[in-house]
Steps between C-alpha positions, in 0.01 A plus 500: 500500500368147559749217514451222243361252755255745659134399472360855495574840355575777573730371775771684689736404778610715792821386664583618852813451707501413871482869595189560290675684217334434165666446165437848358499396136229243570298750701523767231399249233192405702396861564537595135354194334206454739383847399563434131309170511201655677515251785207537738554198730855407596543164678824498701620160626776460761647152539593352835768235551705495181861458392541664161346734244404223258301324771329824597409578138366148445287526812359834381425357158313203646299712742410767244398254225124487581443877513440579130217245495363610838471863392478511119522848359638650820806723462723299732873532553715263703802553724725241658685623810845337525672538834786317676336219693592132517348154523651187651508237227319237711178703461335396173267731310197304373453504121853631441753307287793324663742746341361754746435271797760225522482173695496554877855495641623293789433669832663641706793560264476804272464410134687704242190689382408620848862587574517704180172674590639594841813644341289702256258620765765598755791638295832541678429224751646200320723396796195487730300296247787255463534457878126441529510244218794320660324469838185364337705248304711378792235500779775472761390495862201702606493784751824686420470449125130591491571813705768601250259422218242735651760776535593468134136508390444824690806651334377391159159664522596808707230462763564848638457710187597867489251788499141448383576148375372367834154635421495328161544163676245569774145365498372707791591828666428656838490880494688493170781279633551154341434218744759239589679281249409132445592276791692269265778760527489537878434152642781241544585365156483137614139547610408683181649227281326229702165676457549543127608137462186384684280721282664360185439145614138588575453667160645196326259267678742377765803280462533126509666348804552647842791737439476867584494752213845609386576845653704581189181471296372770736816702437433485128147626568639779722712614205196493272282697740775752581556552129130557452503749787754698297282466188201621703695812600614547141144470369389785727791713386437442128128558540513829689816654357464360151165385365290754692697787348472355148122470536495867598696587187261291291204691638659821373619364165176316414206688653209272580702178492372229737775294660427151632769375737541121530759332719588140580663405832747777592389670180173555686691686768678698228181624332341574838796713609470681166187658648717663766723640227224663295533878478233692687171520314575225244194278446624301202497161679163348411548160668749289693496119487720298734575141400627294795636817660803425720451765766296546816123468480489802734697727264199720414357505851481820704497309829623149580260272690777391740661846539276808472808726508625361171379484142605361165786659312257572213211611717227674298702491177206320337331839488755614241352253252214617278354151519539185710801329656436133425693236695497149352595240760522121528523258791720280278786752518741327738765769464262757648289272719791338683840657440407867474340520847768275646775727369315816598459408863621164622321393816718337762285187511450482125629146460267347756207709387562403136442136587175575684349788304716564193737794458266698276208475744722603792661806344281591203254723682763740631778461246313390189549609140263658248527208261391245759186653652454846347484854635424508873382766749387749235134595561273447202719238331285271282562125472413311181561162344673495164174394334317796652776737393483373142122538490548854631476776539790563736469787749600833350729593789653377823668167577365177357617150591458236230551136598684365196570153643284343228775569244805592712550147626796337323859471625698287741707584808650724615300773323177319418277695262678831557601541135189341345369826353491442125125463471254673270269544799755721677540715191119530500512624858749771398279606209192505721672695778610768255181490291729467201314522172185640656366843409629782719266593783 
């Protein structure tokens, strides 16, 4: 049943826990009512960085609002995927009210909203969160305290996860084995914090005066990126173990239903991993649209340009879609253009190179993200401007990169335009990718 503030109907929510287990009552309601309502096209939206259900629902409502006008008469249903992710409160969401995105807090100290989000996202680790918060507040010394800070961050996010969890965090695999973890967890913490502090100063347009960037600002960024590494792993888990299975159940309960998966940020990783979780033979997914996807641009590749032994963790999964995989990207996304590649693989000379070339240029080619430059190293991938995509038609299959920088362009540091996705044009791309409202072929 739609919530009072929801812009569209029929609307359902699917809530998943960190292990990918779905709320069964919500799932059963969706399976039953989608059949009763005669839904033909089901648009499923997975949020990215987010701190609570109300924010997730509001985001879904805003994104879904244009669809009834874009496809009048179409039998569309809508699903919001709610999963346990988190957002640091210094990352504003354009076009969202201040009740959802508060004033930026003072860095590097942890504000109460971010501290609460950490406690909610990592239950049972309150003592670790409090120790981390105390170190960021006090900023005592450097090497010993920063080293202890790094140790606590690793404990918080469980870098070495048990069982198949390691695969859910991986971007690439070699002979089925996940490749090494991000260097931010293996390099000396003082160097990592210095690199992050330099990148922050660069993203903010430099600092006045001649002082060096505060390494504790870099420590705050290390916490953010480590937390997002855990969210990245969680997104893979929820997608494959949770959403993929539900889509399979939908295909059985509502024969002929066409499911359109849409994901923002780590939600893009979630809906992509759902393809891995589809039961054999299920062809219900009619399109996938990634909005500023926060995962490797090589994820769908069978062979990496710099390592022919390895491939993307989602290699060839695009063939499980009965339609295109559309990747909307923007050069204005600082979170993915600068900090994602820096966190994924920090080069030893990153600070010096950042001054000469820029961090994104140095690391983006090898360690870049979908939402910054699109799908890479997948033969046959088409590249289009947003204007071309809106004029259409979009390719009927395969990977398609759409440069959305014309509208995804608002937002300040540290995330830039990463969350600037509430645009009618992006909803149009989803409708075009799925051929929603058009006669069946």
